[in-house]
C-alpha positions as MATLAB code, in Angstrom:
seq = 'XXXXXXXXXXXXXXXXXXXXXXXXXXXXXXXXXXXXXXXXXXXXXXXXXXXXXXXXXXXXXXXXXXXXXXXXXXXXXXXXXXXXXXXXXXXXXXXXXXXXXXXXXXXXXXXXXXXXXXXXXXXXXXXXXXXXXXXXXXXXXXXXXXXXXXXXXXXXXXXXXXXXXXXXXXXXXXXXXXXXXXXXXXXXXXXXXXXXXXXXXXXXXXXXXXXXXXXXXXXXXXXXXXXXXXXXXXXXXXXXXXXXXXXXXXXXXXXXXXXXXXXXXXXXXXXXXXXXXXXXXXXXXXXXXXXXXXXXXXXXXXXXXXXXXXXXXXXXXXXXXXXXXXXXXXXXXXXXXXXXX';
ca = [
      -0.012    0.027    0.048;
       1.211    3.530   -0.681;
       1.854    5.902    2.168;
       1.442    9.663    2.130;
       1.760   12.358    4.645;
      -1.654   12.574    6.248;
      -3.611   15.997    6.091;
      -5.971   19.140    4.952;
      -7.955   21.877    6.595;
      -5.243   24.554    6.769;
      -5.159   28.183    7.739;
      -8.690   28.948    6.505;
     -10.389   26.539    8.831;
     -12.820   27.825   11.453;
     -10.466   26.590   14.121;
      -7.538   28.558   12.685;
      -9.708   31.768   12.327;
     -10.998   31.434   15.877;
     -14.675   31.372   14.645;
     -16.801   28.675   16.337;
     -19.508   26.954   14.243;
     -22.652   25.266   15.536;
     -22.734   21.570   15.108;
     -25.146   20.762   12.277;
     -24.169   17.333   11.037;
     -27.292   15.062   10.621;
     -27.738   11.605   12.027;
     -26.771    8.846    9.524;
     -28.021    5.262    9.399;
     -25.371    2.497    9.406;
     -25.557    2.042    5.623;
     -25.181    5.785    5.129;
     -22.117    5.777    7.333;
     -20.692    2.978    5.176;
     -21.261    5.020    2.041;
     -19.608    7.960    3.684;
     -16.550    5.986    4.551;
     -16.210    4.719    1.110;
     -16.584    8.290   -0.302;
     -13.726    9.332    2.048;
     -11.211    6.728    0.814;
     -11.825    3.893    3.381;
     -12.592    0.607    1.500;
     -15.004   -2.133    2.557;
     -14.111   -5.729    1.787;
     -17.375   -7.016    3.231;
     -20.167   -4.496    3.682;
     -22.144   -6.773    6.063;
     -19.069   -7.176    8.267;
     -18.466   -3.420    8.150;
     -22.058   -2.773    9.307;
     -21.565   -5.186   12.165;
     -18.353   -3.536   13.186;
     -19.942   -0.085   13.200;
     -22.843   -1.379   15.417;
     -20.340   -3.172   17.669;
     -17.871   -0.369   18.095;
     -19.439    2.857   16.912;
     -18.389    5.177   14.116;
     -17.117    7.810   16.473;
     -14.854    5.527   18.464;
     -13.342    4.055   15.202;
     -12.840    7.586   13.724;
     -10.151    8.202   16.327;
      -8.090    5.408   14.694;
      -8.222    6.850   11.176;
      -7.917   10.518   12.320;
      -4.048   10.301   11.926;
      -4.491    9.244    8.317;
      -6.844   12.000    7.246;
      -5.368   14.226    4.504;
      -3.362   17.280    5.701;
      -2.645   20.030    3.219;
       0.533   22.088    3.030;
       0.664   24.627    5.794;
      -1.475   22.529    8.119;
      -0.547   23.022   11.711;
      -1.195   19.931   13.813;
      -3.398   20.541   16.965;
      -4.635   23.851   15.450;
      -6.089   23.122   12.050;
      -8.654   20.513   11.240;
      -7.549   17.721    8.856;
      -9.526   17.072    5.669;
     -12.234   14.375    5.610;
     -10.544   12.039    3.183;
      -8.342    9.166    4.468;
      -5.221    8.600    2.370;
      -3.048    5.563    2.100;
      -5.390    2.974    0.752;
      -6.730    1.678    4.063;
      -9.688   -0.482    4.723;
     -12.280   -0.235    7.521;
     -10.906   -3.587    8.798;
      -7.446   -1.986    9.422;
      -8.938    0.339   11.827;
     -11.253   -2.251   13.446;
      -8.321   -4.513   14.041;
      -6.485   -1.638   15.814;
      -9.425   -0.980   17.982;
      -9.791   -4.621   18.955;
      -6.037   -4.856   19.636;
      -6.400   -1.946   22.021;
      -9.351   -3.625   23.784;
      -7.352   -6.645   24.622;
      -4.392   -4.488   25.604;
      -6.470   -2.586   28.111;
      -7.484   -5.776   29.879;
      -3.798   -6.915   30.002;
      -2.819   -3.638   31.561;
      -5.661   -3.737   34.239;
      -4.442   -7.212   35.126;
      -1.143   -5.668   36.200;
      -2.536   -2.597   37.782;
      -4.799   -4.621   40.173;
      -1.919   -6.345   42.089;
       0.097   -3.156   42.211;
      -2.870   -1.074   43.608;
      -3.803   -3.855   46.076;
      -0.246   -4.131   47.307;
       0.182   -0.377   47.663;
      -3.037   -0.104   49.725;
      -1.750   -2.837   52.032;
       1.655   -1.075   52.363;
       0.053    2.252   53.133;
      -2.307    0.696   55.754;
       0.656   -1.100   57.417;
       3.009    1.786   57.472;
       0.521    4.466   58.753;
      -1.384    1.952   60.843;
       1.764    1.500   63.074;
       1.219    5.100   64.156;
      -2.423    4.417   65.038;
      -5.728    3.310   63.564;
      -6.839    6.841   62.961;
      -3.548    8.670   62.272;
      -4.496    8.967   58.556;
      -7.336   11.509   59.531;
      -5.297   13.224   62.257;
      -4.740   16.786   60.921;
      -1.364   16.961   62.708;
      -0.205   14.053   60.622;
      -0.991   15.969   57.447;
       1.186   18.875   58.503;
       1.195   21.919   56.203;
      -0.591   19.974   53.357;
      -3.769   19.956   55.453;
      -4.490   23.635   54.752;
      -3.814   23.562   51.020;
      -6.867   24.221   48.915;
      -8.374   21.047   47.317;
      -8.431   20.967   43.578;
     -11.692   22.124   42.074;
     -14.105   24.664   43.329;
     -15.196   22.851   46.551;
     -13.928   25.658   48.774;
     -12.445   23.026   51.039;
      -8.887   22.232   52.038;
      -7.237   19.045   51.036;
      -7.690   17.690   54.472;
     -11.434   18.709   54.701;
     -12.145   17.229   51.224;
     -10.356   14.002   52.095;
     -12.190   13.524   55.436;
     -15.556   14.306   53.768;
     -14.941   11.864   50.948;
     -13.838    9.188   53.451;
     -17.076    9.706   55.563;
     -19.245    9.619   52.367;
     -17.544    6.399   51.304;
     -18.252    4.736   54.623;
     -21.903    5.890   54.654;
     -22.519    4.926   51.003;
     -20.635    1.656   50.914;
     -22.539   -1.639   50.543;
     -19.556   -3.701   51.282;
     -20.226   -6.236   54.026;
     -17.452   -4.926   56.283;
     -18.663   -1.304   55.931;
     -22.292   -2.277   56.723;
     -21.135   -4.221   59.867;
     -18.985   -1.324   60.967;
     -21.781    1.151   60.675;
     -24.143   -0.995   62.707;
     -21.563   -1.734   65.498;
     -19.268    1.400   65.813;
     -19.412    5.183   65.691;
     -16.800    7.315   63.889;
     -14.331    6.607   61.100;
     -12.947    3.308   59.839;
      -9.418    2.239   60.964;
      -6.976    2.806   58.126;
      -6.647   -0.908   57.383;
     -10.337   -0.992   56.504;
     -10.599    2.549   55.097;
      -8.108    1.821   52.332;
     -10.375   -0.885   50.857;
     -12.905    1.969   50.068;
     -10.296    4.207   48.349;
     -10.014    4.406   44.641;
      -6.627    4.593   43.005;
      -6.787    8.468   42.884;
      -7.539    8.765   46.591;
      -4.601    6.407   47.394;
      -2.294    8.481   45.250;
      -3.415   11.790   46.991;
      -2.972   10.335   50.384;
       0.534    9.043   49.629;
       1.411   12.536   48.599;
       0.832   13.891   52.090;
       2.156   11.058   54.156;
       5.011   11.641   56.479;
       8.362   11.606   54.641;
       9.697    8.511   56.391;
       6.413    6.659   55.681;
       6.593    7.647   51.957;
      10.224    6.576   51.787;
       9.587    3.253   53.403;
       6.925    2.407   50.723;
       9.076    3.647   47.862;
      11.902    1.471   49.104;
       9.529   -1.527   48.864;
       9.438   -0.968   45.143;
      13.234   -0.529   44.914;
      13.166    3.284   44.635;
      15.225    5.730   46.595;
      13.023    8.761   45.898;
       9.534    8.877   47.238;
       8.804   11.679   44.621;
       9.489    9.139   41.866;
       6.919    6.672   43.372;
       4.422    9.528   43.793;
       4.764   10.231   40.087;
       4.300    6.561   39.190;
       1.051    6.575   41.210;
      -0.235    9.557   39.305;
       0.852    8.118   35.907;
      -0.560    4.669   36.588;
      -3.808    6.092   37.930;
      -4.216    8.029   34.597;
      -3.445    4.761   32.723;
      -6.001    2.865   34.841;
      -8.594    5.430   34.062;
      -7.971    5.278   30.360;
      -8.243    1.503   30.438;
     -11.260    1.355   32.709;
     -13.146    3.854   30.499;
     -12.212    1.833   27.343;
     -10.208    4.712   25.804;
      -7.853    4.427   22.886;
      -4.249    3.577   23.668;
      -2.825    3.595   20.140;
      -1.007    6.961   19.463;
      -2.296    8.270   22.813;
      -0.481   11.167   24.432;
      -0.107   10.416   28.191;
       0.261   13.732   29.988;
       1.805   12.644   33.255;
       5.149   11.024   32.332;
       6.620    8.498   34.910;
      10.106    9.524   36.012;
      12.536    6.791   35.112;
      15.323    6.518   37.665;
      18.891    6.332   36.247;
      20.196    4.166   39.006;
      18.192    1.071   38.075;
      19.887   -1.004   35.320;
      16.648   -2.402   34.005;
      15.509    1.073   33.114;
      18.646    2.189   31.246;
      17.283    1.704   27.782;
      13.909    3.076   28.663;
      15.350    6.440   29.544;
      16.791    6.788   25.963;
      13.405    5.825   24.514;
      11.630    8.383   26.757;
      13.924   11.085   25.448;
      12.822   10.396   21.897;
       8.989    9.831   22.279;
       8.228   10.481   25.933;
       4.476   10.484   26.141;
       3.554    7.176   24.573;
       2.488    3.965   26.317;
       5.836    2.159   26.469;
       7.371    3.770   29.553;
       4.161    2.983   31.565;
       4.290   -0.618   30.479;
       7.907   -0.681   31.644;
       7.031    0.700   35.065;
       4.315   -1.963   35.380;
       6.740   -4.714   34.471;
       9.198   -3.413   36.928;
       6.743   -3.157   39.861;
       5.488   -6.657   39.225;
       8.973   -7.941   39.403;
       9.479   -6.033   42.790;
       6.361   -7.820   44.112;
       7.888  -11.171   43.159;
       5.058  -11.950   40.736;
       5.652  -14.640   38.068;
       6.767  -13.385   34.698;
       3.468  -14.454   33.161;
       2.241  -10.891   32.639;
       5.392   -9.785   30.792;
       4.986  -12.880   28.552;
       1.490  -11.859   27.766;
       2.578   -8.341   26.815;
       5.339   -9.699   24.619;
       2.956  -12.146   22.896;
       0.444   -9.379   22.280;
       2.872   -7.051   20.525;
       4.924   -9.720   18.676;
       1.783  -11.288   17.207;
       0.156   -7.966   16.094;
      -3.110   -7.409   14.263;
      -3.037   -7.816   10.451;
      -3.865   -4.117   10.117;
      -1.416   -2.361    7.806;
      -1.605    0.757    9.902;
      -0.245   -0.960   13.001;
       3.215    0.226   14.169;
       5.030   -0.415   17.460;
       6.209    3.168   17.497;
       2.639    4.278   17.908;
       2.868    2.955   21.390;
       6.443    4.342   21.861;
       7.905    0.875   21.596;
      11.462    0.728   20.170;
      12.578   -1.982   17.776;
      15.109   -3.587   20.221;
      12.627   -3.589   23.229;
      12.847   -7.376   23.684;
      16.486   -6.957   24.664;
      15.499   -5.056   27.847;
      15.755   -7.192   30.999;
      12.177   -6.136   31.819;
      10.884   -8.016   28.711;
      13.521  -10.674   28.038;
      12.095  -12.543   31.022;
       8.813  -12.570   29.169;
       9.912  -14.227   25.997;
];
């Protein structure tokens, strides 16, 4: 198949001029959408299969996969001008469906790694802070100066007030057996070893950020890190990744805003630092962090093997490229992945 630089929509577009238009595109039936795709350069090898794919995945979800291949005219500014409607390169709808399905399996693979990491980190936080007392986690003195920092958003609450309110709401609203039992038998908040079981990943990450420095360091050390700030960044990055996966978002060519810091003193990460310098915001560095933390938890290498298999037996799609996930050509030489071959 021929390849061209993808693009159109240049300086005269409404986005470029700053003029906002009202949305006025009509609803189209499935067959009309198939006609539209063909008119825009996307071929259909089997119209019935194409209709089934649109009903299964949705036109709009799939459109994110062909967006990079839409025509871009000379003078186009990426992120500012809107590309043209036509897709160039001779692609079929099946190419983009295969990419979408590949991502769906990949999301489940990633979630399978995040679960033991999140569970382990909850347990470590509960153990570390619980040593100080069952309710130290909601003692304002433990929070120090972080207690009075304004919470994100427009709640008008401090971080401490917002956390305590959310913790109370979680206890009152939870239908977990242990929470129901606690409400019937005790007054007041949950001890931390029970409270962490109601926290989502984001709440866990925010609490780690305010923990006492020696507590933060103790947990970071468990994952082989010398800097608690590095582990804090990993929590933020992996929480973002977890949310993208849980909400069935595209991973192919995705820009991940919160880049995990890759420590230079860990031999397994040496090659990843060079990759991150070239294409920092793709998925690969996050996959490497997950592979590393699973090794620190003494988990079997099964997960790494599944990742390796998924990417070394790629979809038949002609628009699939490892670089769209930030994966370098020699990635299997890394000690993080050579164990998974």
